[in-house]
N, C-alpha and C positions, 0 to 999 in steps of 0.2 A: 504495499500499500504506499503511495506516496507521500510524503511529507505534507502535513496540513499548512494551508498558507495564511489562514484567519485563526487559527489557534481553535477553541471553542466556539466561535462564529461559523465553523464549517456548518455546524448542525441548521443554520439558518439557509446558507447555500441548499441543503438536503431537502428542507422545507419547501423553498421554492421549486427546486427539481421535481418533489414529488408530485406538488400541486399543480405543476405545468403539464407533468407528462399525463397525469389522471383526467386534467383537465381535455387536452387534445383529444384522448381516448374517447371522452363523454361527447365532444363535438362531432367526432367522427361518426359514432352510434347515432347522434341524434340527427345528423344530416343524412345517414342513411334510412333513417326511418321514414325521413320528410321528402325524400327525394321526388315524389311525384309532385310536391308542392312547388318545386324550385325555380325550372327552366334557368338552371345557372351556368354561366359561362366560365372558362378559364380564369379569366382576370377576377371574377366575383370569387372564387373557389380560392385562389390565392387570398384575395383580401379576408375573405372569413378567419383564415388561420392566423395571418397575420395581426390583424385588427383584433382577433379573439386571444392571442397570446400576450397582445399588450396590455388588455385588460384582466389578464388572469395573472398577469404580473403586477398589476394594481393592486389587485383582490389580495396576492400573497402578501404584499408590503403592509396591510393591514393585518392578516393573521398571525405574520410571525412578531408581532408588537409585544406581548406577554413574554414570549421564547428569549426577545432582545434584553428586557428587564432580568429576567431570571438570570442570563446568562452573565450580565455584566454584574450583578449584583452578591451572586453567590460565591461564599469565599473559597478560594483555593484549595485549603485543607480539607473540604468536606468534597468539593470537585474531582478530584481524585481517587477517592475512597472508595471502597469496594461495594459499599451499600447504595452509594452513587451511583455506581455503574448499574445495579437492579433495577434502581428507581428508573433510569434513563432507559434501558431497555422495556421497561413494564410502559412508560409513558410514549416511547416510539411505536409500541404496536399499538397503543390506544390513540396514539395520532391516526397510524395509518388507517385503525379501524372507522375513524371519524373520518379520513378523507373519502374512502371507499363508499361509505354510507351515503356521504354527500353526494357522491356521482349517481349513485343509485336512486335518490331523492330527486336529482335534476332529472333523469328518466322520468319518474312517476308524475313528477310536475309539468313537463312536456307533454306527456301522453293526455293530463287531464285537461291542461290549458292551450297547448301549443307554444307556449311562450317560455322563457327563462325565468328565474327567481325575481319575482316584483312585488307591488305592493300587496298584493292578494297574499303571497308567501309571508309579507309583515304582519297582516291581519291575524292570519291563520297561526302563527307563533303566540299569539295572545290567549288564545282559546284550546289549551293544551289537550284538557278532558276529553271536547268533542273530535278534536284532531286526530288525536291518538286512537281513541276509540273507534273512528272511522276507518284508521288504517289497519286495526286489529279486526274489523268486520270484512275488510275490503281485499285482503291481500294473506298470503300464508307468511305470517311473519316469522314462525320457527324455521323454515326453510330460508328464508331471504336474509336472515342474520346469520344462518350459518354459511352460507355463500360469502357473504360478505367479510365475515370470521377467517375463512379459508383464504379468500383474496387477499387479504391482509395480512396472514402469515406467511404465503409465498413472497411478497414484497418485504417483510421482516427476514425471512430467511435470507433472501438474495443480498440486503444490506449487512444483515450477523456474517455472512459468508465473506464479504469485501473487507472486514474488519473496522468500516469507516467509524463506526461508534468508538471502537476501543482507540483509534487513534485520535480523535476528537479529546478524549479524556487524559490523555496525555499532554495535553498543554498546560502550560506553567505560566503564563502571563499574569503579570500583577494587574491591579485595578487600573492605571495611569494607559495600561498598552490596551487594554479592553476597553477603555472609554473610547476611542476614536472609530473601530468598526461600529460600535454601538450608536453612535451619534449619527453615522452614516446611513445606517439602516433606518434609523427613527426618522431621519431627512425625507426620505422616500413617500410615506403615505402624507405628510406634509406637504409633499410636491404635487402629488397625485389629487389631492383633495383641492387643492388651490386652482392648479393648471388644468385639468382634464375635464374634459364633457363628454358627456354620453352620445353628443350630436356626433361624436366620429364613428359610430357603429352604424350611420345611415349611407350605406354603400349601395343600396338598390331600392328600387322601388318594390321588390317584393319582400315581405315584412319578416317571412321565414327565415329569408336571408340574412337580415339585419338582426334577427333573435339569434342567430347561430353564431354571429358573430360578437354577440356579449359574451360575459363572464356571468353565471350565476351568482356567485356570491358577491362580485363587485356590484350587480344590479341590486343584490339585498340590502348591501352598505347604501347603496344610493337611495333606495326606496325608503330606509329609515331617516336620512337626510331628510328626503322629500316629502314627507308624514303630512304635511301641512305646505299647501304654496299657495302665497299670496299674489292675487290676480296681477294687482298694479306693480310687481317685481318681474315677473315672468312674463305677462302677454302684452299684445297691442291694446293700447288704449285711445281713446279719443277725449275731448274736452266734456266734463260730465254733462254740463248743462245740455249739450248738444245731444248726448246719450239720451238722457232722459226726454229730450223734446222727441226724438225720434222712436222710443219707446212706448211714449204716449200715442204718437199715430198709429204704430203698429197694432196696440192692446185695444185701442179707440173700439168699439161697436155700438150701433144705432142705440142699444138699450142701455148704454153706460154713460155717467157722467164722472169727470175726474173731481174729488175733494179737493185735494189742492193743485188748482190747473199751473201755477207759478212753479211749484216746489219741486226738487229732484225726489220724486217718488211715483208711484203707480196706483195708489189708492184711490178708488173709483168707486162707484154705487149703481150697482146691476138693479135695473126696475124692469119687471115682470108683469104685466098686466093680467087681471083673471085671478081666479082662487089658485092658491098656492096647494100643493097636495103633499099626503103624509105618507107615500108608500114607504115600507121599509126597503134597507139595501143591503145587499150581501155582497161584499167584493172577497172574491176567491181568488188570492194571487197564487198561482202554481209553479211552483219551482222547477227553474229550466226548461219551460216549454216553449223551444223553438219553433218557429213557423214550419220548418221543413216535417216536423212531425204529425201534420196536419194534411190529409189528403185534399181536406176545403181549400186549402191555400198553394195545390198544386206540388203538396210534399209528398211523403211516403205513404202507401197505402195499408190500411189494415190496424195501425195501433191507434187510432183513435175514433174509433166507432161512434162513440156517444156523442163527443164533443162535435165530431161532424155531421152529428143527425140535428145538435141542439141549434148548429149554426145556422140551420136551414128554418128554423122557425125563431131567429134572432134580430135583432140588429148584430150584422157581422162586418168587422171593420178588417178589411182585406190588406192594409196597405199601413200597417200601425207598427210603430217602434219602440221596442226598449230605451231609457235615455243610458243605460249604463250596462255593465258587465258584472254587478254585483246585486244581492238579494235588496242590502240597503238600499242601492240607487233605486230601485223600483218602487220599494216603499216613501221614500224621500221624493219622487216624481208624483206618485199619486196621490199621499196624502197632502204635500205641500204646496202642490202645481208650480214646481221650479225647474228651471234647467239645471244640469249639473254644475257644480262649482269646482275650481281645481283641487287637488288632494282628496282627501277622504269624503265621506258621504256627510252629509250634518246628523245623520241618524247616531255617526259614531263620533259626534263633537260632543265637547262638555258641554258648550253653551248653548244648547237646543231647547231649553224650556220655553213654552210659552209663544212658539212659533204661530204663524199665522196658519192655523191648520184647519183642514175640512171637520177634524173631530171637534173642535169648539163650534164651528158655525152648526152642525148637527147637534149637538148639546142644547145649544141656543134657540135650537127649533123644538126643542123637547124629545129629543131621540135618548135613547138608551144608547152607548156607544162602546164597541167592546173590541178590543185587539185578541183573537183566538189563535194559539198555536200550539203545535203539537211537541214542540222542545221547550228547553229551558230559555226562557225568553232575555237571560242576562247575556247570552250569546249576541255579538255585534251591537249591544246596548241597548236592545229592542225595547225591552221593558221599561228603561228610565227614557227612553225618547217616546213612545206611546202614552204611557201613565202621565207624562208630563206635558202633553199636546191633546188632551181631549178624551182619552181613552181609557177605559178599565181594562184589567189584563185578566186574561184567563191562559195559563201554559199549562206545563205539562205536571206543576206540582199541584194543580187543580183536578187534575184526573183521578178517578178512584182505581183501586187493582181491577175492580170489574169493568170498567171504561178504558182500561189499558189492555189491549188482547195481543197485541204485537208492536214491538217497537225497535227500533235500531239507536245507536248513540244520536242521532239527529232531532228524534222523538217518536210519537207515538204513529203507527201507519196511517195513510189519508181516510180509511173507514173509520177509524175509532176518532179523528180530528173531526171529521163531518158527524158523525154519530153526536158528538160532543155539542158541536154547532146548534144542530137542532134542538137539542135541549135548553141551551141557551136562549134561543129564539123563542121556545116555548114559553121561557120565564119572563121574557119581556112583553110576550102577548099576554100572558095571564095578569100581569101588572098594567096592562093598558095601555101600554109604551109602544110607540115605535120605535124602531131598532135599527143602528146601522152596527152590521159586524164585518170588521176586516180580518179574513182568515188568511194563513199563511200554513201551505202544505209542505213537507218534507220527503214524501216516499221516492219522487225522481231525482236522488241524491245518492250518490255512491256510497254505501256497497250496493244499491238496488236490491235490497230484501223487503219483501212483503210478504204477507201470507200465502201459504200454498192453497191451489185449487180454485182460485179466484177467476184466472185468465190462462190462455193457451202456453204461456212462456211462464218457464221455470224461474222461481226466485234465485236473484244471485248469478244471473246470466249474462246481466249488460242493461245498459241505458234502454233498450228496446221494451224490454219488459218491464221496466219501473215507470214508462210512460204508458204502455198500456193498462197497467194495474192503475195508476192514477188515474186515467181514463174511466174504468170500470167504477172506482170509487166515486167519482164525481156524478157517473149517471146512475149510481145507487144513492148518492143522496139526494139528486133531484126528483128521483120515481118515491122517495119516504117525502120529500118536502111536499109535494103535489096533495098529499093526504091532509096536510095541516091545514087548519082554517086561516093561518095568516099567509097563505100561498099565494092567492089571488092577488092579493094588495104588496108582492114582493118584487122587486127588481133584482135579478142577480147578475151580476158583472163576474166574468171568467176573464183574465190577463193573467200572462206570463209575468215574472219578476225579470227577467233575463233570458238569453239564450241558454243553450247547453255548452257551447262554446264560443269562445271571443276570437278564435286564432283565424287571421286569415293571410291571405297575400300581400295586401293593401292594409294601411294602417286602421283605419276605421271602416272595415267590410259591412257595408249594410244588410248583407244576408245574414249576419252575425247579431244584428237588431232588432231583426222582423220577426215579429211574434203575435200570436192571436190575441184578440180583444173581442168579446162577444159581449152584448147586454140580451140577456133574455128575462120577459116578462109576458109569457103569451096572452094573458087577458089585459095587458097595459099596452104591449107595443107591438106594432106590425112589423112582421120581419121585412128585412131588406137588405141589400149588401152594401156597405158604405166603402167605396175606392179612395175617398181621400187621403192623402198622407198626411198623417197625425201622429201622435207620441202619448207617452204614459202621462204627461202634464196637463193634457186635455181632458180626463176620465172625471175629474169632480165638475169643471164647469158644463160638460156635457149632460151629467146627471142632474146638475140645479137645473140646467135649462127643461129636463124632462118632468121635474118636480116643480117648475114655472116658479122659483123662488126668486125674491130680492133678498138682495146680501151685499154687504160690503166686500171689495173684493181688492187683494193683494196678489192675486194670482197670474200667472204668467200664461196660463194655457187659456184656451178658449170652447167656445160650445162649438163641436164638428157637427151637429145636425144644422147650425143655422146657416142659411144659405150666403151669408157671407164671409164666412169661414174661410181664411187665406192658410193654404197648405204648407206646411213644413214641419221637419221633425228634428229634434235634437239627440244625438248621440255621442258618447264621450267616455273616455277612460278617465283614471284620476288624472293626467297630462294633457292628452289630447281633446280639444272641445269642437264639435262638429255642427254645422248647421246644414241639414239637406233640403234644398227648397229649388222647384223648378229645373229638376235635374242636374242639380249642381250642387256636390258636397263639397262646402269650406270648413277648412280646419285650423283652428288656433292652436299653437303650440309654444311651450316654453321658448325665451329666448326673442319674444315679439314677432315669432314667424307668422304669418299666414300664406295657406296654400290653398288652391282650389282645383276640385277635378269633376270633369265633366263624367255622367253616368253611363256609359255603354251598354249595359245589362244589369239587371237586378232582377232576382228570384229569389226565393229562399234557401237557395242551394249554392249562389253565386253570386258575386258581384265584380262588374271589370268597369275599370275608371281611365280616362286619358287625361293627363294633368293639363289644365287652362288658366290662364289669366284670371285673376281675381280683379272685377271691376269696381269702381267706388261704394257703387250702392250696395252691393255684397258684402263688401268688408264693413260697412257702417252698421250695416244692421246685425251682423254676427257679433261683433264687437259690441252693439249695444245690447245683445239678449246677455251676454256672459259678463261684460264688465257691470252692467247695471246689475244683475243677480248678486255679483260678489260684492258691488258697493252697498247695497241695501243692506245684506248679511254683517257686512263690517259696521253698519252704523246702525246696528240694531232696529232698522227699519221695517223689517220682515215679521213684526213680532204681532200677536194678536192683544189688538187695544183694548177690547171690551171686558 
């Protein structure tokens, strides 16, 4: 074995080497898995590995920080001791195990989301009970851990036979000589933190190629840093007065009057003539129900026979879009009627009490309002959000043993959830109260487990089975509801929270936001297919239009059924903010970037874009929506005043 050049700090070089090797192997495996989606050129292939290696090196510079401190401070007397040798061997094996485990985790995250570690992974790290439980229920953990342990052991054996660690432990440099390499290595993460932008990974119009050029660990560090994104600091802006003047023009309707015409806000009074209705409302938000699962949206056949049948008897919205890729984004959009703001959803922010919520509007109209969830509502801060924005909570803690016949770590099965919902509706009816229930399902979520014997696809065999089971549960729920005395006076809204996958070749692939939306009330509403482009923020204003209510509004959404409704949809991630209108998708990104794409093809399976210039009107409109929403939230002008 050669004489070491850096003494004990050769261990840092070893960590860098191992991380870079495993990351390159992981990148290659992910590339092979996604080869059908890449359309890759030789230059782009080279860029993937060069840019990827650069970010892997940057990630490793963060990873080695605790090792640098340890190697600098541990006294020489103990460093060369036999006990420390065995401690080092033990720790080396644990490190190898962790690195291999990380590579396996990257594979499973890519398989689920089609991206490297990002903001979703940060969120999941917070809820270890649900996430670890989901992993246990979804994968053969014992076998996977054994494979990881064997791979780590092979790496360890090679390093041991090379005598690399023995050579490092012979170092006898004093503290002053150790200080120089320690300072050098500690400078690296500082340099990367200040001088490196993730924009370097934008090497292609194909998002899969860009994702492969990322380092999962570096992206995780970046997501931690960008947990909150200030709009004014990162996005294109216009004069605030001009923004709100433009917003007022955009949000104005024939039945609305702005309360403060000269102020920078959007408060307006909605006035409808005639008698207000007190129909009950059931909003059923279905986990991961992509448009591609419904035959009625020209999607797959045979997965949703009940929903396809219901759609024919309902107001069926065929061009409807989720605002985001997470459940909390869907909840935020529906209950608050606002476009997504950068960073995390308002549902997950600490300062989210007393928002201008539809829950308060229903409550002040005399309704009982409940958020009904089959899981534990502390997940994703849901209980905290709903309980402080006009809803009472019914979650898994409120289910008796008899009511919980089947569950996964995410919650009770959808049949149990919807049977509980029927009981809650019965209780409100008995109390002579109109009700609005917001129900969130969980069965269409990995591990895709559900009760046996309900459908023709065995449990725990994949997403298709979970979709078909959820469809079965909804059909069963509505069949039981028809027998209830409150059914004829109830409006059922069935909508997805988001699609099953957000990954695509483009930055914001519209097919990954295209979801079903159904308003079903056979004794109240005539069936009709509505082909207007709209999104989740329009649900509440549309419902209030059906109810013929007059109310004060701070909503961004509008009544889709109004003849003057101007078609558009909002789609986004925690960084990218999109406005889809007039066949153009305009995207606002950090770095104050604005890009527009002409939509060449758009169905529930695929979206094709062509980059185009952004005209001034489109630019102002996109900025007005998103800067306006962020400004109102920052100034706390999106609160319920009554």
